[in-house]
KOLVEX-853503 format. One line per 2 residues: number of its first residue (from 1); their letters; for each residue x, y, z of N, C-alpha, C, O. Coordinates in Angstrom, 2 decimals. Layout:
BEGIN
NUM = A = X,Y,Z,X,Y,Z,X,Y,Z,X,Y,Z; ...
// end
This chain:
BEGIN
1 = FG = 0.87,-1.18,0.00,0.00,0.00,0.00,0.90,1.22,0.00,1.32,1.68,1.06; 1.20,1.75,-1.18,2.11,2.87,-1.32,1.49,4.18,-0.89,0.29,4.29,-0.67
3 = RG = 2.36,5.19,-0.78,1.93,6.51,-0.33,0.86,7.10,-1.25,-0.13,7.66,-0.77; 1.05,6.97,-2.58,0.07,7.51,-3.52,-1.27,6.83,-3.41,-2.32,7.48,-3.43
5 = AR = -1.25,5.50,-3.29,-2.50,4.74,-3.15,-3.18,5.08,-1.83,-4.41,5.20,-1.77; -2.39,5.24,-0.77,-2.98,5.59,0.53,-3.63,6.97,0.47,-4.71,7.18,1.01
7 = HM = -2.95,7.92,-0.20,-3.51,9.27,-0.32,-4.84,9.22,-1.09,-5.80,9.90,-0.71; -4.89,8.43,-2.15,-6.15,8.30,-2.90,-7.23,7.69,-2.02,-8.38,8.11,-2.06
9 = AE = -6.86,6.68,-1.21,-7.83,6.05,-0.32,-8.31,7.05,0.74,-9.49,7.06,1.09; -7.40,7.88,1.24,-7.78,8.91,2.21,-8.81,9.86,1.61,-9.83,10.17,2.23
11 = QE = -8.56,10.30,0.39,-9.48,11.22,-0.27,-10.83,10.57,-0.51,-11.88,11.21,-0.40; -10.80,9.28,-0.85,-12.05,8.55,-1.07,-12.84,8.43,0.24,-14.06,8.61,0.24
13 = VI = -12.16,8.13,1.33,-12.82,8.04,2.63,-13.43,9.39,2.99,-14.59,9.45,3.42; -12.67,10.46,2.82,-13.19,11.80,3.12,-14.45,12.08,2.31,-15.43,12.60,2.84
15 = AY = -14.42,11.74,1.04,-15.58,11.99,0.17,-16.80,11.19,0.64,-17.92,11.71,0.68; -16.59,9.92,1.00,-17.71,9.10,1.46,-18.23,9.56,2.83,-19.44,9.50,3.07
17 = VQ = -17.35,10.00,3.70,-17.81,10.52,5.00,-18.64,11.77,4.78,-19.67,11.96,5.43; -18.19,12.63,3.89,-18.96,13.84,3.58,-20.30,13.48,2.96,-21.32,14.11,3.26
19 = QL = -20.31,12.48,2.08,-21.55,12.03,1.46,-22.50,11.46,2.51,-23.71,11.65,2.44; -21.94,10.74,3.49,-22.75,10.17,4.56,-23.49,11.26,5.33,-24.61,11.05,5.79
21 = HS = -22.86,12.42,5.46,-23.44,13.52,6.23,-24.15,14.55,5.37,-24.52,15.63,5.85; -24.35,14.24,4.10,-25.07,15.16,3.21,-26.48,14.63,2.95,-26.87,13.58,3.46
23 = AG = -27.22,15.38,2.17,-28.63,15.06,1.95,-28.85,13.77,1.16,-29.79,13.02,1.46; -28.02,13.48,0.18,-28.26,12.31,-0.65,-27.12,11.30,-0.60,-25.96,11.67,-0.41
25 = GA = -27.47,10.04,-0.78,-26.46,9.00,-0.89,-25.92,8.46,0.41,-24.89,7.78,0.41; -26.58,8.73,1.50,-26.07,8.29,2.80,-26.02,6.77,2.91,-25.10,6.22,3.51
27 = EA = -27.01,6.10,2.34,-27.05,4.64,2.45,-25.87,3.99,1.72,-25.22,3.08,2.26; -25.60,4.45,0.52,-24.47,3.91,-0.24,-23.15,4.25,0.43,-22.24,3.42,0.47
29 = AS = -23.04,5.46,0.96,-21.82,5.86,1.65,-21.60,5.01,2.89,-20.48,4.58,3.17; -22.66,4.76,3.64,-22.55,3.95,4.84,-22.08,2.53,4.50,-21.23,1.97,5.20
31 = AW = -22.63,1.96,3.44,-22.24,0.61,3.03,-20.77,0.58,2.62,-20.04,-0.33,3.00; -20.33,1.58,1.85,-18.93,1.63,1.42,-18.01,1.79,2.62,-16.99,1.11,2.72
33 = LS = -18.35,2.69,3.53,-17.50,2.94,4.70,-17.43,1.71,5.61,-16.37,1.42,6.17; -18.54,0.99,5.77,-18.52,-0.23,6.58,-17.61,-1.28,5.96,-16.85,-1.95,6.66
35 = KF = -17.68,-1.42,4.66,-16.81,-2.36,3.95,-15.35,-1.92,4.10,-14.46,-2.75,4.32; -15.11,-0.64,3.97,-13.75,-0.11,4.10,-13.17,-0.43,5.48,-12.01,-0.82,5.58
37 = QR = -13.96,-0.27,6.53,-13.47,-0.52,7.90,-12.98,-1.96,8.08,-12.14,-2.22,8.95; -13.49,-2.88,7.30,-13.08,-4.28,7.40,-11.87,-4.59,6.52,-11.34,-5.70,6.57
39 = SP = -11.46,-3.64,5.71,-10.36,-3.88,4.77,-9.00,-3.80,5.46,-8.87,-3.14,6.49; -7.99,-4.47,4.89,-6.65,-4.42,5.48,-6.04,-3.02,5.50,-5.27,-2.71,6.41
41 = QA = -6.35,-2.19,4.53,-5.75,-0.85,4.47,-6.44,0.16,5.39,-5.98,1.30,5.50; -7.52,-0.22,6.04,-8.26,0.71,6.90,-7.38,1.27,8.02,-7.47,2.45,8.36
43 = WA = -6.53,0.42,8.60,-5.66,0.88,9.68,-4.76,2.01,9.22,-4.70,3.06,9.86; -4.07,1.81,8.10,-3.11,2.81,7.60,-3.82,4.12,7.23,-3.32,5.20,7.52
45 = VA = -4.96,4.01,6.61,-5.70,5.21,6.20,-6.24,5.94,7.42,-6.15,7.17,7.49; -6.81,5.21,8.38,-7.33,5.86,9.59,-6.20,6.57,10.34,-6.38,7.70,10.80
47 = HA = -5.06,5.92,10.45,-3.92,6.53,11.13,-3.48,7.79,10.39,-3.21,8.82,11.02; -3.41,7.71,9.08,-3.00,8.88,8.28,-3.98,10.03,8.45,-3.56,11.19,8.58
49 = LL = -5.26,9.75,8.46,-6.27,10.80,8.62,-6.18,11.45,10.00,-6.41,12.65,10.15; -5.84,10.66,11.01,-5.75,11.19,12.37,-4.45,11.97,12.62,-4.37,12.76,13.57
51 = TD = -3.46,11.76,11.79,-2.18,12.45,11.99,-1.95,13.58,10.99,-0.98,14.32,11.10; -2.83,13.71,10.02,-2.69,14.76,9.01,-3.30,16.07,9.55,-4.50,16.15,9.77
53 = PQ = -2.46,17.09,9.76,-2.99,18.34,10.31,-3.97,19.06,9.39,-4.69,19.95,9.83; -4.00,18.68,8.12,-4.93,19.30,7.17,-6.32,18.69,7.25,-7.28,19.26,6.73
55 = VT = -6.44,17.52,7.88,-7.75,16.88,8.03,-8.35,17.40,9.34,-8.02,16.92,10.43; -9.23,18.36,9.21,-9.81,19.00,10.38,-11.32,18.78,10.51,-11.93,19.19,11.50
57 = QP = -11.92,18.14,9.51,-13.36,17.91,9.56,-13.67,16.94,10.71,-13.16,15.82,10.73; -14.50,17.37,11.65,-14.81,16.52,12.82,-15.38,15.16,12.43,-15.05,14.15,13.05
59 = EV = -16.24,15.12,11.41,-16.85,13.84,11.04,-15.82,12.88,10.45,-15.94,11.67,10.62; -14.80,13.40,9.77,-13.73,12.55,9.21,-12.84,12.05,10.35,-12.48,10.87,10.38
61 = QH = -12.50,12.93,11.28,-11.69,12.50,12.42,-12.43,11.45,13.25,-11.83,10.47,13.70; -13.73,11.66,13.44,-14.52,10.69,14.19,-14.54,9.35,13.48,-14.36,8.31,14.11
63 = FA = -14.75,9.35,12.17,-14.76,8.09,11.42,-13.41,7.40,11.51,-13.35,6.18,11.69; -12.33,8.15,11.39,-10.99,7.56,11.46,-10.74,6.96,12.85,-10.20,5.85,12.95
65 = AQ = -11.11,7.67,13.89,-10.94,7.15,15.25,-11.81,5.92,15.47,-11.38,4.95,16.10; -13.02,5.95,14.97,-13.92,4.81,15.09,-13.37,3.60,14.33,-13.49,2.47,14.80
67 = TL = -12.77,3.84,13.17,-12.17,2.76,12.38,-11.02,2.12,13.15,-10.93,0.90,13.23; -10.16,2.95,13.70,-9.05,2.44,14.49,-9.57,1.61,15.66,-9.07,0.52,15.92
69 = CT = -10.57,2.12,16.35,-11.17,1.43,17.48,-11.75,0.08,17.05,-11.55,-0.93,17.72; -12.46,0.07,15.95,-13.08,-1.16,15.44,-12.02,-2.21,15.13,-12.19,-3.39,15.43
71 = KV = -10.91,-1.77,14.53,-9.83,-2.69,14.19,-9.22,-3.28,15.46,-8.95,-4.48,15.52; -9.00,-2.46,16.46,-8.38,-2.95,17.70,-9.34,-3.88,18.44,-8.91,-4.91,18.96
73 = QA = -10.61,-3.53,18.49,-11.59,-4.38,19.18,-11.69,-5.76,18.53,-11.94,-6.75,19.21; -11.49,-5.82,17.22,-11.60,-7.09,16.50,-10.47,-8.06,16.84,-10.60,-9.26,16.61
75 = GP = -9.39,-7.54,17.37,-8.31,-8.43,17.78,-7.05,-8.27,16.97,-7.04,-7.63,15.93; -5.98,-8.87,17.47,-4.66,-8.71,16.86,-4.59,-9.15,15.40,-3.85,-8.56,14.61
77 = ES = -5.35,-10.18,15.04,-5.29,-10.65,13.66,-5.80,-9.61,12.66,-5.41,-9.64,11.49; -6.65,-8.71,13.10,-7.15,-7.67,12.19,-6.14,-6.54,12.02,-6.32,-5.68,11.16
79 = LG = -5.10,-6.53,12.83,-4.11,-5.45,12.78,-2.87,-5.82,11.98,-2.09,-4.94,11.61; -2.69,-7.10,11.70,-1.52,-7.52,10.94,-0.23,-7.14,11.63,-0.03,-7.44,12.81
81 = DQ = 0.66,-6.48,10.89,1.97,-6.11,11.40,1.93,-4.91,12.34,2.96,-4.54,12.90; 0.78,-4.29,12.53,0.68,-3.05,13.28,0.70,-3.25,14.80,0.97,-2.30,15.53
83 = KG = 0.43,-4.47,15.30,0.24,-4.65,16.74,1.46,-4.24,17.55,1.31,-3.67,18.63; 2.65,-4.50,17.06,3.85,-4.18,17.82,3.99,-2.71,18.17,4.44,-2.37,19.26
85 = QL = 3.62,-1.84,17.26,3.75,-0.40,17.48,2.46,0.25,17.94,2.43,1.46,18.19; 1.41,-0.52,18.04,0.08,0.06,18.27,-0.06,0.79,19.59,-0.69,1.85,19.65
87 = KE = 0.51,0.26,20.66,0.38,0.91,21.96,0.89,2.35,21.89,0.20,3.28,22.30; 2.10,2.53,21.37,2.68,3.87,21.28,1.87,4.76,20.35,1.67,5.94,20.62
89 = VI = 1.41,4.19,19.24,0.62,4.96,18.27,-0.67,5.46,18.90,-1.01,6.64,18.76; -1.38,4.59,19.60,-2.65,5.01,20.22,-2.39,6.07,21.28,-3.10,7.07,21.34
91 = LQ = -1.38,5.87,22.12,-1.06,6.87,23.14,-0.69,8.21,22.50,-1.10,9.26,22.99; 0.09,8.18,21.42,0.44,9.43,20.72,-0.80,10.10,20.16,-0.93,11.32,20.22
93 = LI = -1.71,9.31,19.60,-2.95,9.88,19.05,-3.80,10.49,20.16,-4.41,11.55,19.97; -3.86,9.83,21.31,-4.63,10.38,22.43,-4.05,11.72,22.85,-4.79,12.68,23.06
95 = VA = -2.73,11.80,22.97,-2.09,13.07,23.34,-2.35,14.12,22.26,-2.66,15.26,22.58; -2.22,13.74,20.99,-2.42,14.69,19.90,-3.86,15.18,19.81,-4.10,16.32,19.40
97 = HK = -4.81,14.34,20.20,-6.24,14.70,20.09,-6.87,15.02,21.44,-8.09,14.97,21.58; -6.06,15.36,22.42,-6.58,15.64,23.77,-7.59,16.79,23.78,-8.45,16.84,24.66
99 = AS = -7.48,17.70,22.82,-8.41,18.83,22.75,-9.41,18.69,21.60,-10.12,19.63,21.27; -9.45,17.51,20.98,-10.40,17.27,19.89,-11.81,17.11,20.44,-12.03,17.18,21.65
101 = LA = -12.74,16.90,19.55,-14.10,16.62,19.97,-14.13,15.42,20.91,-13.33,14.49,20.76; -15.03,15.43,21.84,-15.12,14.35,22.83,-15.33,12.99,22.16,-14.79,11.99,22.64
103 = VV = -16.11,12.93,21.07,-16.37,11.65,20.42,-15.10,11.07,19.79,-14.93,9.85,19.76; -14.22,11.92,19.30,-12.95,11.46,18.71,-12.05,10.93,19.82,-11.52,9.82,19.73
105 = LR = -11.89,11.71,20.86,-11.04,11.29,21.98,-11.58,10.02,22.61,-10.80,9.12,22.96; -12.88,9.93,22.76,-13.47,8.73,23.36,-13.16,7.48,22.54,-12.82,6.44,23.11
107 = QL = -13.27,7.56,21.22,-12.96,6.40,20.38,-11.50,5.98,20.53,-11.20,4.78,20.55; -10.61,6.94,20.63,-9.19,6.63,20.81,-8.96,5.98,22.18,-8.15,5.06,22.30
109 = CV = -9.66,6.46,23.20,-9.54,5.88,24.53,-10.11,4.46,24.56,-9.53,3.57,25.19; -11.21,4.23,23.87,-11.78,2.88,23.77,-10.79,1.97,23.05,-10.62,0.81,23.44
111 = AL = -10.13,2.49,22.02,-9.13,1.70,21.29,-8.00,1.28,22.23,-7.54,0.13,22.18; -7.54,2.20,23.08,-6.47,1.85,24.01,-6.95,0.78,25.00,-6.22,-0.16,25.30
113 = CA = -8.16,0.92,25.49,-8.71,-0.08,26.41,-8.79,-1.45,25.73,-8.45,-2.47,26.34; -9.25,-1.48,24.49,-9.32,-2.74,23.75,-7.92,-3.32,23.55,-7.72,-4.53,23.64
115 = YI = -6.96,-2.45,23.28,-5.58,-2.91,23.13,-5.09,-3.55,24.43,-4.46,-4.61,24.40; -5.39,-2.93,25.54,-5.00,-3.48,26.84,-5.60,-4.88,27.01,-4.92,-5.80,27.46
117 = LH = -6.86,-5.02,26.64,-7.53,-6.32,26.79,-6.89,-7.39,25.90,-6.84,-8.56,26.28; -6.40,-6.99,24.74,-5.80,-7.94,23.80,-4.31,-8.15,24.04,-3.66,-8.86,23.27
119 = SP = -3.74,-7.55,25.08,-2.29,-7.57,25.26,-1.88,-8.13,26.62,-1.50,-7.37,27.52; -1.96,-9.45,26.78,-1.57,-10.02,28.07,-0.09,-9.77,28.39,0.31,-9.80,29.55
121 = EW = 0.71,-9.52,27.36,2.13,-9.27,27.58,2.41,-7.89,28.19,3.51,-7.65,28.69; 1.42,-6.99,28.16,1.59,-5.66,28.73,1.21,-5.74,30.20,0.06,-5.52,30.58
123 = DN = 2.19,-6.07,31.03,1.96,-6.35,32.45,1.44,-5.17,33.25,0.56,-5.34,34.09; 1.96,-4.00,33.03,1.61,-2.83,33.84,0.85,-1.79,33.02,1.19,-0.61,33.03
125 = AI = -0.16,-2.24,32.32,-0.86,-1.36,31.38,-1.40,-0.10,32.04,-1.22,1.00,31.53; -2.07,-0.25,33.16,-2.66,0.92,33.82,-1.56,1.84,34.35,-1.61,3.05,34.15
127 = KD = -0.59,1.26,35.01,0.53,2.05,35.54,1.25,2.79,34.41,1.55,3.98,34.54; 1.52,2.09,33.31,2.21,2.72,32.18,1.36,3.83,31.56,1.88,4.89,31.20
129 = TV = 0.07,3.58,31.42,-0.82,4.59,30.83,-0.90,5.82,31.72,-0.81,6.95,31.23; -1.05,5.60,33.02,-1.08,6.73,33.95,0.24,7.50,33.85,0.24,8.72,33.78
131 = GT = 1.36,6.77,33.84,2.67,7.41,33.74,2.83,8.22,32.47,3.32,9.35,32.52; 2.43,7.67,31.35,2.56,8.37,30.07,1.68,9.61,30.01,2.14,10.68,29.62
133 = LT = 0.43,9.46,30.39,-0.51,10.57,30.25,-0.33,11.65,31.31,-0.70,12.80,31.08; 0.22,11.30,32.46,0.46,12.35,33.44,1.69,13.18,33.08,1.90,14.26,33.63
135 = QA = 2.50,12.68,32.15,3.67,13.44,31.68,3.29,14.45,30.59,4.02,15.41,30.34; 2.15,14.23,29.95,1.72,15.09,28.85,0.71,16.11,29.37,-0.35,15.73,29.87
137 = PG = 1.01,17.39,29.26,0.07,18.42,29.73,-1.28,18.34,29.02,-1.35,18.09,27.81; -2.34,18.56,29.77,-3.67,18.65,29.18,-4.35,17.33,28.89,-5.33,17.30,28.15
139 = TY = -3.86,16.24,29.46,-4.45,14.93,29.16,-5.36,14.42,30.28,-5.72,13.24,30.29; -5.73,15.28,31.19,-6.57,14.90,32.32,-7.86,14.21,31.87,-8.22,13.15,32.38
141 = TA = -8.55,14.82,30.92,-9.81,14.26,30.44,-9.59,12.89,29.82,-10.37,11.96,30.06; -8.54,12.75,29.03,-8.27,11.46,28.38,-7.98,10.38,29.41,-8.48,9.26,29.30
143 = LL = -7.18,10.70,30.40,-6.84,9.70,31.41,-8.08,9.28,32.20,-8.28,8.09,32.44; -8.89,10.24,32.60,-10.12,9.89,33.32,-11.05,9.05,32.44,-11.70,8.13,32.92
145 = EI = -11.10,9.39,31.16,-11.92,8.61,30.22,-11.45,7.16,30.17,-12.27,6.24,30.23; -10.16,6.96,30.06,-9.60,5.60,30.00,-9.90,4.84,31.28,-10.31,3.68,31.24
147 = LC = -9.70,5.49,32.41,-9.92,4.82,33.69,-11.39,4.46,33.89,-11.71,3.47,34.55; -12.28,5.24,33.33,-13.72,4.93,33.39,-14.12,3.87,32.37,-14.97,3.02,32.64
149 = LL = -13.50,3.92,31.19,-13.87,3.02,30.11,-13.35,1.60,30.29,-14.00,0.65,29.85; -12.20,1.44,30.91,-11.60,0.11,30.99,-12.54,-0.92,31.63,-12.67,-2.02,31.10
151 = PE = -13.19,-0.61,32.75,-14.13,-1.61,33.30,-15.29,-1.92,32.33,-15.74,-3.06,32.26; -15.75,-0.91,31.60,-16.82,-1.15,30.62,-16.34,-2.07,29.51,-17.07,-2.97,29.08
153 = EV = -15.12,-1.84,29.04,-14.60,-2.63,27.93,-14.32,-4.07,28.33,-14.37,-4.97,27.50; -14.02,-4.30,29.60,-13.81,-5.67,30.07,-15.07,-6.50,29.84,-14.98,-7.68,29.52
155 = SN = -16.23,-5.88,30.00,-17.49,-6.61,29.81,-18.08,-6.46,28.41,-19.14,-7.03,28.13; -17.41,-5.72,27.53,-17.90,-5.49,26.18,-17.66,-6.74,25.32,-16.51,-7.13,25.10
157 = KR = -18.71,-7.35,24.86,-18.60,-8.59,24.07,-18.08,-8.35,22.65,-17.74,-9.30,21.95; -18.03,-7.09,22.21,-17.44,-6.80,20.90,-15.92,-6.95,20.93,-15.28,-7.14,19.89
159 = VL = -15.35,-6.86,22.12,-13.91,-7.10,22.26,-13.75,-8.61,22.40,-14.12,-9.20,23.41; -13.19,-9.21,21.37,-13.15,-10.66,21.27,-11.97,-11.23,22.05,-10.88,-11.43,21.51
161 = IT = -12.21,-11.48,23.34,-11.22,-12.12,24.20,-11.90,-13.24,24.97,-13.12,-13.29,25.08; -11.09,-14.13,25.51,-11.63,-15.27,26.25,-12.09,-14.83,27.64,-11.65,-13.81,28.16
163 = PV = -12.98,-15.62,28.24,-13.39,-15.33,29.62,-12.19,-15.33,30.59,-12.17,-14.56,31.55; -11.22,-16.19,30.32,-10.03,-16.22,31.17,-9.29,-14.89,31.08,-8.84,-14.36,32.10
165 = RR = -9.16,-14.35,29.87,-8.48,-13.07,29.70,-9.26,-11.95,30.38,-8.67,-11.06,30.99; -10.57,-11.98,30.28,-11.39,-10.97,30.98,-11.11,-10.99,32.48,-10.98,-9.94,33.11
167 = AQ = -11.02,-12.19,33.04,-10.74,-12.32,34.47,-9.34,-11.81,34.80,-9.13,-11.17,35.82; -8.37,-12.12,33.92,-7.00,-11.65,34.15,-6.93,-10.14,34.19,-6.27,-9.56,35.04
169 = VG = -7.62,-9.49,33.26,-7.62,-8.03,33.22,-8.27,-7.47,34.48,-7.80,-6.48,35.04; -9.36,-8.09,34.91,-10.00,-7.66,36.15,-9.07,-7.76,37.34,-9.02,-6.86,38.18
171 = DK = -8.33,-8.85,37.42,-7.37,-9.03,38.52,-6.26,-7.99,38.45,-5.85,-7.44,39.47; -5.76,-7.72,37.24,-4.70,-6.72,37.08,-5.19,-5.34,37.46,-4.46,-4.56,38.07
173 = KL = -6.45,-5.04,37.11,-7.01,-3.73,37.49,-7.01,-3.57,39.00,-6.68,-2.51,39.52; -7.38,-4.63,39.70,-7.38,-4.56,41.15,-5.97,-4.35,41.68,-5.76,-3.57,42.61
175 = AE = -5.00,-5.05,41.10,-3.62,-4.92,41.56,-3.06,-3.53,41.29,-2.18,-3.06,42.02; -3.55,-2.88,40.26,-3.03,-1.55,39.90,-3.90,-0.41,40.42,-3.71,0.74,40.03
177 = TP = -4.84,-0.71,41.29,-5.71,0.31,41.85,-4.95,1.49,42.46,-5.39,2.63,42.28; -3.84,1.28,43.18,-3.13,2.45,43.73,-2.71,3.47,42.66,-2.73,4.67,42.92
179 = FV = -2.35,3.00,41.48,-1.96,3.92,40.42,-3.15,4.73,39.91,-3.01,5.88,39.50; -4.32,4.10,39.95,-5.54,4.80,39.54,-5.83,5.95,40.50,-6.18,7.05,40.08
181 = FE = -5.67,5.69,41.79,-5.95,6.74,42.77,-4.89,7.83,42.79,-5.18,8.96,43.17; -3.67,7.51,42.38,-2.61,8.50,42.30,-2.74,9.40,41.08,-2.23,10.52,41.08
183 = AP = -3.40,8.92,40.04,-3.46,9.63,38.76,-3.98,11.06,38.89,-3.32,11.98,38.38; -5.12,11.31,39.54,-5.60,12.69,39.62,-4.63,13.62,40.35,-4.50,14.80,40.00
185 = TK = -3.94,13.10,41.35,-2.97,13.91,42.08,-1.81,14.27,41.18,-1.35,15.41,41.20; -1.31,13.31,40.39,-0.22,13.58,39.47,-0.63,14.61,38.42,0.16,15.48,38.06
187 = LQ = -1.85,14.50,37.95,-2.32,15.44,36.92,-2.45,16.85,37.46,-2.19,17.81,36.73; -2.83,16.99,38.71,-2.96,18.34,39.27,-1.60,19.03,39.39,-1.52,20.26,39.40
189 = CT = -0.55,18.23,39.47,0.81,18.79,39.60,1.38,19.21,38.25,2.38,19.93,38.21; 0.77,18.79,37.14,1.33,19.14,35.82,0.73,20.41,35.29,1.08,20.85,34.20
// end
């Protein structure tokens, strides 16, 4: 998926999102966008749309964040080679979009929660997330969103994980509770 092809796909996504929010053609646009979200290139295009400073349309940013979230919720196999770098990418996007519309930030926070659920190898997920976001100015809302969303995502059946993994995440959350209570204090100091 070369740069030129990705740029064309980005423009196509933008056009369909705009069509979805216009008077005519919403049904066809919705069908195309749903199909696109399941495609292998959806991750790269969504990431590009979220990192391009020229893409400022709220509905496009929301669709891109929702696409990223959908890919992460579906599990590691839907991410292909992206899983290794995904944690850092999502955290960077959360920091970059800390002042974006609430719906965009929320989708990125849900994506991080889903990533945590799919990543048994990330032993200190809550501690690391608190540490990362308390270092970045202005991320108070994002951190509180993540801390509120994680328990919801543990019970979300759209996140395809085993019951054993759900229990493991619940146990880890309990073990990391002190970091959760320290988070607001750390944020007030930044």
